C-alpha positions as CSV (number, residue, x, y, z in Angstrom):
1,M,5.2,74.5,-194.0
2,A,5.5,70.6,-195.6
3,V,3.9,70.1,-198.9
4,T,2.6,67.2,-197.6
5,Q,0.1,69.2,-195.6
6,F,-1.7,70.1,-198.4
7,R,-2.5,66.3,-199.8
8,N,-6.4,66.8,-199.1
9,Q,-6.7,70.1,-200.9
10,I,-4.5,68.9,-203.9
11,Y,-7.1,66.0,-203.6
12,S,-10.4,68.2,-203.6
13,G,-8.5,70.4,-206.4
14,V,-8.4,67.2,-208.8
15,L,-11.9,66.4,-207.6
16,G,-13.0,70.1,-208.2
17,K,-11.7,70.0,-211.7
18,L,-13.5,66.7,-212.5
19,I,-16.7,67.7,-211.1
20,G,-16.7,71.3,-212.9
21,V,-15.8,69.8,-216.4
22,Y,-18.7,66.9,-216.0
23,L,-21.1,69.6,-215.0
24,G,-20.5,72.1,-218.1
25,R,-19.5,69.5,-220.5
26,P,-23.1,68.4,-221.4
27,V,-23.8,72.1,-222.8
28,E,-20.6,72.4,-224.2
29,G,-21.4,74.6,-227.5
30,W,-24.7,75.6,-226.4
31,S,-25.8,78.9,-226.7
32,Y,-26.5,80.7,-223.7
33,E,-30.3,81.1,-224.8
34,K,-30.8,77.8,-225.1
35,I,-28.9,76.7,-222.2
36,Q,-31.3,79.3,-219.8
37,D,-34.7,78.0,-222.1
38,T,-33.6,74.2,-221.3
39,F,-32.4,74.3,-218.0
40,G,-32.0,78.0,-216.5
41,D,-29.7,77.2,-213.6
42,I,-27.4,74.1,-214.3
43,K,-27.1,73.3,-210.4
44,Y,-26.9,69.9,-210.9
45,Y,-25.6,67.2,-213.6
46,V,-27.6,67.4,-216.5
47,H,-25.9,64.6,-218.7
48,K,-29.2,62.0,-218.5
49,E,-31.4,64.9,-219.8
50,V,-29.0,65.5,-222.6
51,G,-28.3,61.6,-223.2
52,V,-24.6,61.7,-222.7
53,P,-22.6,59.6,-219.8
54,L,-21.4,61.5,-216.6
55,I,-17.9,59.9,-217.2
56,V,-16.3,60.9,-220.5
57,A,-12.9,61.8,-222.4
58,D,-12.6,65.4,-222.4
59,D,-9.6,67.3,-223.6
60,D,-9.9,69.8,-219.9
61,I,-9.2,66.3,-218.0
62,S,-6.7,64.6,-220.6
63,G,-4.8,67.6,-221.1
64,T,-4.4,68.6,-217.5
65,F,-3.2,65.5,-216.2
66,G,-1.5,64.3,-219.4
67,F,0.4,67.4,-220.2
68,F,1.3,67.4,-216.3
69,R,3.5,64.4,-216.8
70,A,6.0,66.6,-218.3
71,L,7.3,67.1,-214.6
72,E,7.4,63.7,-213.8
73,D,9.1,62.5,-216.8
74,N,11.7,65.0,-216.5
75,G,13.1,64.3,-213.0
76,Y,10.7,67.2,-211.5
77,D,12.9,69.8,-212.8
78,K,12.1,73.5,-211.5
79,N,13.6,74.5,-214.5
80,L,12.1,72.4,-217.1
81,P,12.1,74.5,-220.5
82,A,8.9,74.9,-222.7
83,K,10.6,72.6,-225.2
84,A,10.2,69.6,-222.8
85,F,6.4,70.5,-222.6
86,G,6.1,70.6,-226.2
87,D,7.9,66.8,-226.0
88,T,5.3,65.5,-223.7
89,W,2.6,66.6,-226.4
90,L,4.1,64.7,-229.0
91,N,4.9,61.4,-226.8
92,Y,1.3,61.4,-225.7
93,I,-0.8,62.7,-228.1
94,I,-1.9,60.4,-230.5
95,E,-2.5,62.6,-233.9
96,N,-6.0,63.4,-235.0
97,K,-7.5,60.9,-232.1
98,T,-6.5,62.2,-228.5
99,I,-6.8,64.9,-226.4
100,L,-6.9,68.0,-228.9
101,W,-9.8,69.5,-230.7
102,W,-8.4,68.3,-234.3
103,G,-10.0,71.2,-236.2
104,G,-7.2,72.0,-238.7
105,L,-4.3,73.7,-239.2
106,G,-4.8,77.5,-238.9
107,R,-8.3,76.8,-237.2
108,S,-7.8,75.0,-233.9
109,T,-4.7,76.5,-232.0
110,E,-3.7,73.1,-230.6
111,H,-3.9,71.3,-233.7
112,T,-1.8,74.2,-235.5
113,A,0.8,73.9,-232.8
114,Y,1.0,70.2,-232.7
115,L,1.6,70.2,-236.2
116,N,4.6,73.0,-235.8
117,L,6.0,70.8,-233.1
118,K,5.6,67.3,-235.2
119,N,7.6,69.3,-238.4
120,G,10.3,70.1,-235.9
121,M,9.7,73.5,-234.4
122,E,10.2,73.6,-230.6
123,A,8.1,75.2,-228.1
124,P,7.6,78.4,-227.5
125,Q,7.8,79.0,-231.1
126,S,5.4,76.3,-232.0
127,G,2.7,78.3,-230.1
128,S,3.7,81.8,-230.6
129,I,2.2,84.9,-232.4
130,E,5.1,85.1,-234.6
131,T,4.2,82.0,-236.0
132,N,0.7,81.6,-235.9
133,G,-0.9,85.0,-235.7
134,R,-2.4,86.9,-232.7
135,T,-5.9,85.4,-233.4
136,L,-4.9,81.8,-233.0
137,A,-2.3,82.2,-230.2
138,E,-5.1,84.0,-228.0
139,Q,-8.1,81.5,-228.2
140,I,-8.9,79.3,-225.1
141,G,-6.5,76.6,-224.4
142,A,-3.5,77.8,-222.4
143,Q,-5.6,77.9,-219.1
144,I,-7.5,74.8,-219.3
145,F,-4.4,72.4,-219.2
146,I,-2.8,74.1,-216.3
147,D,-4.5,73.1,-212.9
148,A,-2.4,70.0,-212.1
149,I,1.0,72.2,-212.7
150,A,-0.3,74.8,-210.3
151,M,-1.5,72.1,-207.6
152,A,2.1,70.7,-207.9
153,C,3.2,74.3,-206.4
154,P,1.2,74.8,-203.4
155,D,1.7,78.3,-201.7
156,N,4.4,78.8,-204.3
157,P,2.9,81.2,-207.0
158,D,6.3,82.1,-208.6
159,L,7.4,78.8,-209.4
160,A,3.4,77.8,-210.7
161,V,3.8,80.7,-213.1
162,E,6.8,80.1,-214.1
163,L,6.2,76.6,-215.2
164,V,2.6,77.5,-216.5
165,R,4.1,79.8,-218.7
166,K,6.2,77.5,-220.4
167,A,3.6,74.9,-220.5
168,A,1.1,77.3,-222.0
169,S,3.5,78.7,-224.8
170,V,3.7,75.2,-226.4
171,S,0.6,76.4,-228.1
172,H,-0.9,80.1,-227.0
173,D,1.1,83.1,-226.7
174,G,0.0,86.9,-225.5
175,I,-3.2,87.4,-223.5
176,A,-3.8,83.8,-223.4
177,V,-0.6,82.7,-221.6
178,E,-1.2,85.6,-219.3
179,A,-4.5,84.5,-218.3
180,A,-3.0,81.2,-217.7
181,C,-0.4,82.2,-215.6
182,H,-3.0,84.9,-213.6
183,L,-4.8,81.1,-212.7
184,A,-1.8,79.6,-211.8
185,A,-1.0,82.1,-209.3
186,L,-4.4,81.9,-208.1
187,E,-4.4,78.4,-207.3
188,A,-1.2,78.1,-205.9
189,M,-1.9,80.8,-203.5
190,A,-5.3,79.5,-202.7
191,F,-3.9,76.9,-200.7
192,T,-3.1,79.0,-197.6
193,E,-5.2,82.4,-198.5
194,K,-8.9,82.1,-198.6
195,D,-9.9,85.7,-199.0
196,L,-10.6,86.6,-203.0
197,N,-9.9,90.0,-203.2
198,V,-6.6,89.5,-201.4
199,L,-5.9,86.3,-204.1
200,L,-7.1,88.6,-206.9
201,D,-4.9,91.8,-205.8
202,R,-1.7,89.2,-205.4
203,A,-2.5,87.4,-208.6
204,E,-2.5,91.0,-210.5
205,T,1.2,91.1,-209.8
206,Y,2.1,88.5,-212.1
207,L,0.6,90.1,-215.0
208,S,2.4,92.5,-217.6
209,N,-0.6,92.6,-220.2
210,E,-2.5,96.2,-219.6
211,Q,-5.6,94.6,-221.5
212,L,-6.1,91.9,-219.3
213,I,-5.3,93.7,-216.1
214,A,-8.0,96.0,-217.2
215,I,-10.4,93.1,-218.1
216,I,-10.0,91.9,-214.7
217,R,-10.6,94.9,-212.9
218,D,-13.6,95.4,-215.0
219,V,-15.0,92.2,-213.8
220,R,-14.1,92.7,-210.3
221,E,-15.7,96.2,-210.1
222,I,-19.3,95.1,-211.8
223,C,-19.1,91.8,-209.4
224,S,-18.6,94.2,-206.1
225,R,-22.0,95.9,-207.2
226,E,-23.9,93.4,-208.7
227,S,-24.7,90.0,-207.3
228,D,-27.0,88.5,-209.9
229,W,-24.8,86.6,-212.1
230,R,-27.0,87.3,-215.4
231,A,-27.0,90.7,-214.9
232,V,-23.2,90.6,-214.8
233,R,-23.0,88.4,-217.9
234,E,-25.4,91.1,-219.5
235,Y,-22.9,93.5,-218.7
236,L,-20.1,91.4,-220.1
237,N,-21.4,90.4,-223.6
238,P,-21.2,93.1,-225.3
239,K,-17.8,94.2,-224.1
240,Y,-15.9,91.1,-224.0
241,G,-18.4,88.4,-225.7
242,Y,-17.1,86.0,-228.4
243,E,-18.5,88.8,-231.2
244,V,-16.0,91.0,-229.9
245,F,-13.1,88.9,-230.5
246,P,-11.8,87.0,-233.5
247,G,-11.6,83.2,-233.7
248,C,-13.9,80.6,-232.2
249,C,-13.2,80.5,-228.9
250,H,-11.4,83.4,-227.6
251,M,-10.0,83.4,-224.4
252,V,-11.3,86.9,-223.1
253,P,-14.6,86.0,-222.6
254,N,-14.0,82.8,-221.1
255,H,-11.4,84.2,-218.7
256,A,-13.9,87.1,-217.8
257,M,-16.7,84.4,-216.9
258,V,-14.4,82.7,-214.9
259,I,-13.4,85.5,-212.6
260,A,-17.1,86.3,-212.5
261,S,-18.3,82.9,-211.2
262,I,-15.6,83.1,-208.7
263,L,-16.5,86.3,-207.2
264,L,-19.9,85.4,-207.3
265,G,-19.9,81.9,-205.9
266,G,-18.3,83.4,-202.8
267,D,-17.6,80.5,-200.6
268,D,-20.2,78.7,-202.1
269,F,-18.7,75.5,-204.4
270,Q,-21.8,74.7,-206.2
271,K,-22.7,78.1,-206.7
272,S,-19.7,79.0,-208.5
273,I,-19.4,75.9,-211.1
274,S,-23.2,76.4,-211.3
275,I,-22.6,80.2,-212.6
276,A,-19.7,78.8,-214.9
277,S,-21.8,76.0,-216.8
278,S,-24.8,78.1,-217.0
279,A,-23.3,81.3,-218.8
280,A,-22.6,79.3,-221.8
281,W,-19.2,80.3,-223.8
282,D,-16.5,77.3,-222.8
283,T,-18.8,75.9,-220.0
284,D,-16.8,72.6,-219.3
285,C,-13.5,74.6,-219.5
286,N,-14.6,77.4,-217.5
287,A,-16.3,75.3,-214.8
288,G,-13.2,72.9,-214.7
289,N,-10.8,75.9,-213.8
290,V,-13.3,77.5,-211.5
291,G,-13.9,73.9,-209.8
292,A,-10.1,73.4,-209.3
293,F,-9.7,77.0,-207.8
294,N,-12.7,76.6,-205.3
295,G,-11.9,72.8,-204.8
296,I,-8.0,73.8,-203.6
297,R,-9.3,77.3,-201.8
298,L,-12.7,75.5,-200.2
299,G,-11.4,72.0,-199.8
300,L,-13.3,69.1,-199.1
301,A,-15.8,70.7,-196.8
302,G,-16.8,73.2,-199.7
303,I,-17.3,70.4,-202.3
304,N,-19.3,68.6,-199.4
305,A,-21.3,71.7,-198.8
306,G,-24.0,71.7,-201.4
307,A,-25.2,69.0,-203.6
308,D,-23.4,65.3,-203.6
309,F,-21.6,65.9,-206.6
310,R,-18.9,63.1,-205.5
311,T,-20.8,60.2,-205.4
312,P,-21.9,59.9,-209.1
313,V,-18.5,60.5,-210.0
314,A,-16.6,58.1,-207.6
315,D,-13.2,59.8,-208.7
316,L,-13.4,58.3,-211.9
317,M,-11.8,60.0,-214.8
318,Y,-10.4,59.3,-218.3
319,V,-6.8,60.4,-219.1
320,V,-6.7,59.7,-222.5
321,T,-3.0,59.6,-224.0
322,S,-0.7,57.1,-226.1
323,D,0.0,55.7,-222.6
324,G,-3.0,53.3,-222.8
325,G,-2.7,51.6,-219.3
326,S,-2.8,54.9,-217.6
327,V,-6.4,56.1,-219.3
328,V,-8.5,54.6,-217.0
329,T,-7.4,56.2,-213.8
330,D,-9.1,58.3,-210.8
331,A,-8.8,61.1,-208.6
332,V,-7.1,59.7,-205.8
333,I,-4.2,58.2,-208.4
334,E,-3.5,61.6,-209.9
335,S,-3.5,63.2,-206.6
336,K,-0.8,61.2,-205.6
337,R,1.3,62.0,-208.6
338,I,0.8,65.4,-208.0
339,L,1.5,65.2,-204.3
340,K,4.8,63.2,-205.3
341,A,5.6,66.1,-208.0
342,A,4.8,69.0,-205.1
343,A,7.3,67.0,-202.7
344,M,10.0,66.5,-205.1
345,L,9.5,70.2,-206.7
346,A,9.7,71.4,-203.1
347,G,12.8,69.2,-202.2
348,E,11.1,67.3,-199.8
349,E,10.6,63.3,-199.1
350,A,7.0,62.3,-199.3
351,E,5.8,58.9,-198.5
352,I,3.3,58.0,-201.3
353,S,1.3,54.7,-201.3
354,S,2.3,52.4,-204.2
355,E,-0.8,50.1,-203.9
356,R,-3.4,51.0,-207.0
357,F,-6.7,51.1,-204.7
358,T,-5.7,52.5,-200.9
359,F,-8.9,54.6,-200.5
360,E,-6.6,57.0,-198.6
361,F,-8.2,60.6,-199.2
362,P,-11.4,61.4,-197.1
363,G,-14.5,59.9,-199.0
364,S,-12.5,58.4,-201.7
365,L,-14.2,55.4,-203.5
366,Q,-11.8,55.3,-206.4
367,G,-14.7,54.4,-209.2
368,F,-16.2,51.6,-207.1
369,A,-20.0,51.8,-207.5
370,P,-22.6,49.4,-206.9
371,C,-22.1,46.6,-210.1
372,T,-24.7,47.0,-213.0
373,F,-24.1,43.4,-214.3
374,A,-26.8,40.8,-213.6
375,H,-25.6,38.5,-211.2
376,G,-29.0,37.6,-210.3
377,A,-30.7,38.8,-206.9
378,M,-28.6,41.6,-205.7
379,A,-29.0,43.6,-202.4
380,P,-29.1,47.2,-202.3
381,V,-25.5,48.6,-201.0
382,E,-24.3,52.0,-199.9
383,L,-20.6,53.2,-200.6
384,C,-18.6,55.5,-198.1
385,N,-15.0,55.8,-196.8
386,Y,-13.7,53.9,-193.4
387,N,-12.1,57.4,-192.8
388,E,-15.9,59.1,-192.5
389,F,-16.4,56.4,-189.6
390,S,-12.9,56.7,-188.1
391,E,-10.0,59.6,-189.2
392,G,-6.9,57.7,-190.4
393,R,-8.7,54.6,-191.0
394,N,-8.7,54.0,-194.9
395,G,-10.8,51.6,-197.1
396,L,-13.9,51.4,-199.0
397,V,-16.8,50.4,-197.0
398,I,-19.3,48.7,-198.4
399,G,-23.2,48.9,-196.5
400,C,-25.0,45.9,-197.1
401,R,-28.6,45.3,-196.5
402,H,-30.7,42.1,-196.4
403,V,-27.7,40.2,-198.1
404,A,-29.0,36.4,-197.6
405,D,-28.9,32.8,-199.0
406,G,-29.3,33.7,-203.0
407,V,-28.9,37.4,-202.4
408,T,-25.8,39.0,-203.0
409,A,-24.2,42.3,-203.0
410,D,-22.0,43.1,-205.5
411,V,-19.6,46.1,-206.3
412,S,-16.9,46.7,-208.9
413,T,-14.6,49.2,-210.4
414,Q,-13.6,50.1,-214.1
415,T,-10.4,48.8,-215.4
416,F,-10.9,49.8,-218.9
417,I,-13.3,51.5,-220.9
418,D,-17.0,50.4,-220.3
419,F,-18.3,50.7,-223.7
420,S,-21.9,50.5,-222.9
421,K,-21.1,54.2,-221.2
422,L,-19.2,55.9,-223.7
423,A,-19.2,59.3,-225.2
424,A,-18.5,59.6,-229.3
425,N,-17.6,63.1,-228.9
426,F,-13.9,62.5,-228.1
427,S,-11.9,59.6,-229.1
428,T,-11.5,56.9,-226.2
429,V,-8.5,55.1,-226.7
430,A,-7.2,53.1,-223.7
431,S,-5.7,49.8,-222.4
432,P,-6.8,47.9,-219.7
433,T,-5.1,48.2,-216.5
434,L,-5.6,44.6,-215.5
435,Y,-5.0,41.2,-217.6
436,S,-5.6,37.3,-217.4
437,S,-2.7,35.8,-215.2
438,Q,-2.0,39.0,-213.0
439,K,-2.4,38.3,-209.2
440,V,-5.1,40.6,-207.6
441,V,-3.9,41.1,-203.6
442,T,-6.8,42.2,-201.7
443,S,-7.1,43.1,-197.8
444,V,-10.9,43.1,-196.6
445,S,-12.4,42.8,-193.1
446,L,-15.8,43.6,-191.8
447,M,-16.9,46.3,-189.5
448,E,-18.5,44.5,-187.2
449,E,-18.4,41.2,-185.7
450,G,-19.8,38.4,-187.9
451,E,-19.1,36.0,-191.1
452,V,-19.4,36.6,-194.9
453,S,-18.1,34.9,-197.7
454,L,-16.5,37.6,-200.2
455,R,-15.0,36.3,-204.0
456,P,-13.6,38.2,-206.5
457,Y,-14.8,38.6,-210.1
458,I,-14.1,39.9,-213.7
459,L,-16.3,41.2,-216.1
460,Y,-14.7,41.0,-219.5
461,Y,-15.9,41.4,-223.5
462,D,-15.8,38.2,-225.3
463,I,-15.1,38.0,-229.1
464,D,-18.8,38.5,-229.9
465,N,-18.8,41.8,-227.9
466,V,-21.0,40.1,-225.3
467,E,-20.4,40.9,-221.4
468,Q,-19.2,37.7,-219.6
469,V,-18.2,37.1,-215.7
470,I,-15.5,34.4,-214.2
471,Y,-15.6,34.4,-210.4
472,G,-13.0,33.4,-208.2
473,D,-13.2,31.2,-205.2
474,P,-15.0,32.5,-202.0
475,V,-12.9,33.8,-199.0
476,V,-14.3,34.2,-195.3
477,V,-14.6,37.5,-194.2
478,T,-14.5,38.4,-190.4
479,K,-13.7,41.2,-188.4
480,A,-10.1,40.6,-188.6
481,V,-8.0,41.7,-191.4
482,N,-7.9,39.0,-194.2
483,T,-5.4,39.6,-197.1
484,F,-5.4,36.9,-199.9
485,S,-4.6,37.0,-203.9
486,W,-6.2,35.7,-206.8
487,T,-4.8,35.1,-210.0
488,V,-6.8,36.3,-213.1
489,P,-8.5,33.7,-215.0
490,D,-7.9,33.5,-218.9
491,T,-10.1,35.5,-221.3
492,Q,-8.3,34.5,-224.2
493,G,-7.0,37.7,-224.7
494,M,-10.4,39.7,-224.3
495,S,-10.2,42.8,-222.5
496,I,-11.4,43.3,-218.6
497,F,-13.0,46.3,-218.1
498,K,-14.2,45.6,-214.6
499,L,-13.2,44.0,-211.2
500,G,-15.7,43.3,-208.7
501,Y,-16.2,41.6,-205.5
502,E,-19.5,39.6,-204.4
503,I,-20.5,39.5,-200.9
504,S,-22.8,36.5,-199.7
505,S,-23.9,35.0,-196.4
506,E,-25.8,32.1,-195.6
507,K,-27.7,33.9,-192.8
508,R,-28.9,37.5,-193.3
509,F,-26.4,39.9,-193.2
510,D,-26.8,43.5,-192.8
511,G,-23.4,45.1,-192.0
512,H,-20.4,46.6,-193.8
513,V,-17.5,44.8,-195.4
514,I,-14.4,47.2,-195.6
515,L,-11.6,46.6,-198.9
516,H,-8.6,48.2,-196.9
517,S,-6.7,47.7,-200.5
518,I,-6.2,46.1,-203.6
519,D,-3.3,45.9,-205.8
520,W,-1.2,44.1,-208.6
521,K,2.0,44.5,-209.7
522,G,4.1,43.5,-212.8
523,A,3.4,42.1,-216.3
524,P,0.9,39.4,-216.6
525,S,2.7,35.7,-216.9
526,R,0.9,35.0,-219.9
527,F,-1.4,37.0,-222.0
528,A,-2.4,36.2,-225.6
529,Q,-4.4,37.3,-228.5
530,R,-3.6,34.6,-231.1
531,G,-5.0,33.4,-234.5
532,M,-7.3,35.0,-236.8
533,L,-10.0,36.5,-234.5
534,M,-12.1,38.2,-237.0
535,T,-15.6,37.2,-237.4
536,S,-16.7,39.5,-240.1
537,I,-15.0,40.5,-243.1
538,W,-17.3,43.9,-242.6
539,N,-16.0,44.2,-239.4
540,T,-12.1,45.0,-239.4
541,N,-12.2,46.9,-236.0
542,P,-13.7,44.7,-233.5
543,L,-14.2,45.2,-230.0
544,W,-11.3,43.1,-229.0
545,L,-8.8,45.1,-230.9
546,A,-9.8,48.4,-228.4
547,G,-7.1,47.5,-226.0
548,F,-4.6,48.8,-228.0
549,A,-3.3,52.2,-228.1
550,S,-2.5,53.0,-231.9
551,S,-0.6,55.7,-233.7
552,A,-0.2,53.9,-236.6
553,V,-2.6,55.0,-239.6
554,Q,-4.1,51.9,-240.0
555,F,-4.7,49.2,-237.4
556,A,-7.2,46.3,-237.9
557,A,-8.1,42.7,-237.6
558,D,-6.6,40.8,-240.3
559,F,-8.2,38.4,-243.0
560,K,-5.5,35.6,-242.1
561,Y,-3.5,36.4,-239.3
562,T,-4.1,38.3,-236.1
563,Y,-3.4,41.8,-236.9
564,C,-2.5,44.1,-239.9
565,V,-0.4,47.1,-239.0
566,S,0.5,49.8,-241.5
567,N,2.1,53.4,-241.4
568,V,2.7,55.8,-244.2
569,E,5.3,57.7,-242.0
570,D,8.3,56.4,-239.7
571,D,7.4,54.9,-236.0
572,G,3.5,54.4,-235.9
573,L,3.1,52.4,-232.7
574,V,0.5,50.0,-231.5
575,T,0.8,49.3,-227.6
576,I,-1.0,47.8,-224.5
577,G,-0.3,47.2,-221.3
578,S,0.7,49.5,-218.4
579,R,3.3,51.1,-216.5
580,E,3.3,48.4,-213.7
581,W,4.9,46.0,-216.5
582,E,8.4,45.7,-216.1
583,D,10.1,42.5,-217.0
584,Y,8.7,40.6,-219.6
585,T,8.7,39.1,-223.1
586,A,6.7,40.2,-226.2
587,A,6.5,37.8,-229.0
588,S,4.9,37.8,-232.5
589,T,5.1,36.2,-235.7
590,L,5.4,38.8,-238.3
591,H,5.0,39.2,-242.0
592,F,6.5,42.1,-243.8
593,A,4.9,43.5,-247.0
594,L,6.1,46.6,-248.5
595,H,8.2,48.5,-245.7
596,Q,11.1,50.0,-244.4
597,S,11.5,48.7,-240.9
598,G,9.0,46.8,-238.3
599,G,9.0,44.5,-235.4
600,L,8.3,44.9,-231.5
601,V,8.1,47.5,-228.7
602,V,8.5,46.9,-225.0
603,R,8.3,49.2,-222.2
604,S,6.6,52.1,-223.9
605,V,5.6,55.0,-222.1
606,G,3.9,57.1,-224.7
607,H,4.7,56.6,-228.4
608,R,8.0,58.2,-228.4
609,R,9.6,56.9,-225.3
610,Y,9.9,53.1,-225.7
611,Y,12.7,50.4,-226.6
612,G,12.3,48.8,-230.3
613,A,13.4,45.7,-232.0
614,V,13.1,45.8,-235.5
615,L,14.3,44.1,-238.8
616,Q,14.7,46.7,-241.1
617,N,15.8,47.0,-244.9
618,K,15.5,43.5,-245.5
619,K,19.3,43.1,-244.2
620,E,19.6,43.6,-240.2
621,A,18.2,43.5,-236.9
622,V,18.5,46.5,-234.8
623,I,17.6,47.3,-230.9
624,Y,17.1,50.9,-230.3
625,M,15.9,53.5,-227.9
626,Q,13.7,56.2,-228.5
627,K,13.4,59.2,-226.5
628,D,11.4,61.9,-227.9
629,G,13.0,63.0,-231.3
630,Q,16.6,61.3,-230.3
631,R,17.0,57.5,-231.4
632,T,19.8,55.7,-229.6
633,V,20.7,52.4,-231.7
634,L,21.7,50.0,-228.9
635,G,22.9,46.8,-231.4
636,T,22.7,46.0,-234.7
637,A,23.3,42.7,-236.6
638,P,23.1,41.8,-240.1
639,Y,20.1,39.6,-240.7
640,A,18.4,39.0,-244.5
641,Y,14.9,38.4,-244.5
642,E,12.1,38.3,-247.2
643,E,8.7,39.9,-247.5
644,D,5.5,37.5,-247.1
645,L,7.2,34.9,-245.0
646,G,6.7,34.5,-241.2
647,Y,9.4,35.5,-238.6
648,A,8.8,34.5,-234.9
649,L,10.4,37.5,-232.9
650,K,10.8,37.8,-229.0
651,F,12.0,41.1,-227.5
652,S,12.8,40.6,-223.9
653,A,13.4,43.1,-221.3
654,H,14.8,42.0,-218.0
655,K,16.1,45.0,-215.4
656,N,18.6,46.6,-218.0
657,Q,18.8,43.9,-220.3
658,L,17.4,43.5,-223.9
659,S,17.3,40.4,-226.3
660,L,16.0,40.1,-229.7
661,S,15.4,36.4,-231.0
662,V,14.2,35.3,-234.3
663,N,12.7,32.1,-235.3
664,N,14.1,30.9,-231.7
665,E,18.0,32.5,-232.2
666,T,18.9,35.0,-230.3
667,I,20.7,37.7,-232.6
668,L,21.1,40.6,-230.7
669,T,21.6,42.0,-227.0
670,A,21.9,45.3,-225.4
671,E,21.9,47.0,-222.2
672,D,20.1,50.2,-221.2
673,D,19.1,51.7,-218.2
674,T,16.6,54.7,-219.5
675,Y,13.2,52.7,-218.9
676,T,11.9,50.4,-216.3
677,C,8.3,49.9,-217.4
678,G,5.6,50.2,-219.8
679,G,3.6,48.4,-222.2
680,A,4.1,46.1,-225.2
681,G,3.0,45.8,-228.9
682,F,4.5,46.7,-232.6
683,V,6.2,49.5,-234.7
684,I,6.0,49.8,-238.3
685,S,7.5,52.6,-240.7
686,R,6.5,53.6,-244.1
687,G,4.4,50.3,-245.0
688,T,2.6,47.3,-243.6
689,M,3.2,44.1,-241.4
690,T,0.5,41.5,-240.7
691,C,1.3,40.0,-237.0
692,D,-0.1,36.6,-236.0
693,S,-0.6,36.9,-232.4
694,L,0.8,38.8,-229.6
695,I,2.0,36.9,-226.5
696,I,3.4,38.4,-223.1
697,S,5.0,36.3,-220.8
698,E,7.5,36.2,-217.9
């Protein structure tokens, strides 16, 4: 069976993961008694009652879809070693900022493993019992990051278990890795087998840990006799609860509750994630695993059978890594990445659409929602997908009511973080996906006969952190598909956080506008932040800096120039942009203080995979290719320079050609085929430099 036949199940697995995490996240860390006293059964989202956003950065999401990239970054190698997953950690994690709980050496399992990796230890030694001790190695964590890898192995549990064992061993060992493999087998087999008892019987054959086998059998036995989940939890708690096992968040109680939630939920998707969220312990982790498994097993029909979990989420997610332009994403984009991986691992060809917004999965919205910006008088809108009207005909359907002269219908989607809806629990480092001077291509039509006007717009934050809007020219929309392009206006380097569309009509319009596809490609032809932009000496981290992903220890607005970048160790990076950026030039005037080397970066896909062009040791210029821990020098040239003087650097990438100019003189060229795309920015080692502007151009 071709893996493309599982495409909708992959999408529903991704959705199930998101829904489960978003359901359980608001009560993560709450005691069982507090959850019961406050909510009883958590049957629907409770984020408003808790005072947090629905869409949040979460380690379960960022780790799951970030660490999965080890497959695509390494050519979809079935025999990928554990070391490659460890290298992926180092590339995409920003120390003390992203993905992990930074709870300290010897306290946080993942933090400890990260430090082992950083200090040169390779996986699986980085997560082993031998290195870290049994208590750390068997906490929760291994099982919460594996769902995307399992989804890339539909109906192939052997491969799923093999890959997940290696991925989990970066940070864990023992029974924790066994639990991750157990879930991987269950999820891979759930694409074709629906019977829970059959699935659990088969999954047990992948286990060798007798303790875990006994626990799962015990959970199955009590769930066969007792249908009340509270009674089951009361039975499990004294045998497997947190008080029984060492550490702060052991794997065993949580895995037991995952299996219990699956069994007691049966074929009811909503009930299964409700149990996992209501039972305490690690609620977002457990509900996320349950949601992914039952999303695969029960499909979209299962997710849609209960409450409407999908519309509030609208596919939106944050995968927070050092690859800032890939942070704001959605379930469609991530499902297509998994689908491509599944096809490549299976040795099959798969046609994967390249446009950013294709709305190609049933009911998908890709982050679009009624716009909350005050555009004036706005008519109510309802959003759905064209494929809900007609199978195979995809598009975002904007149902309009009472649009008339002076009353518009407005919808938008995030292209960056909406800082008015940001949770503080996890650091959210990101870059925009859309920039001034990029060309947005939109295909649109009406479902019925008629005529309306549609104009695109962007929302961005100005230098005073105030939301601003810029509209494009209106285009006429009829029943015939109209494809038009719009060059995004200049925002003076400020971050664009939403792309939207306004529908207007001189006569009353009650009908449906269909956005068939939306896309933009390549780097901006002209994007710049320049000059001293600081508005107060007391605010060295203004909002306009938020578009950068920084692994440099210090990155701030400067008192004289645009930025100040400083790092104690080697290779502190600050980047902006996305994987859509291919051929372009990055330019800035750099002023060096105490330092070893510093310069510009292009085609960064993470902070250990990029091209660098630096001046170093006050005597030479270097172009190099960084790939994980390996640096390949592509060219050097003598170049004497001094501290505190300004040097205008331009670093260009065109196809496989790289060139560095200083003060308008080309001093180095090189060739390399390793990276074809990625963001741009700065790199500094063992010191500080100030940077007057960052200009991206063709």
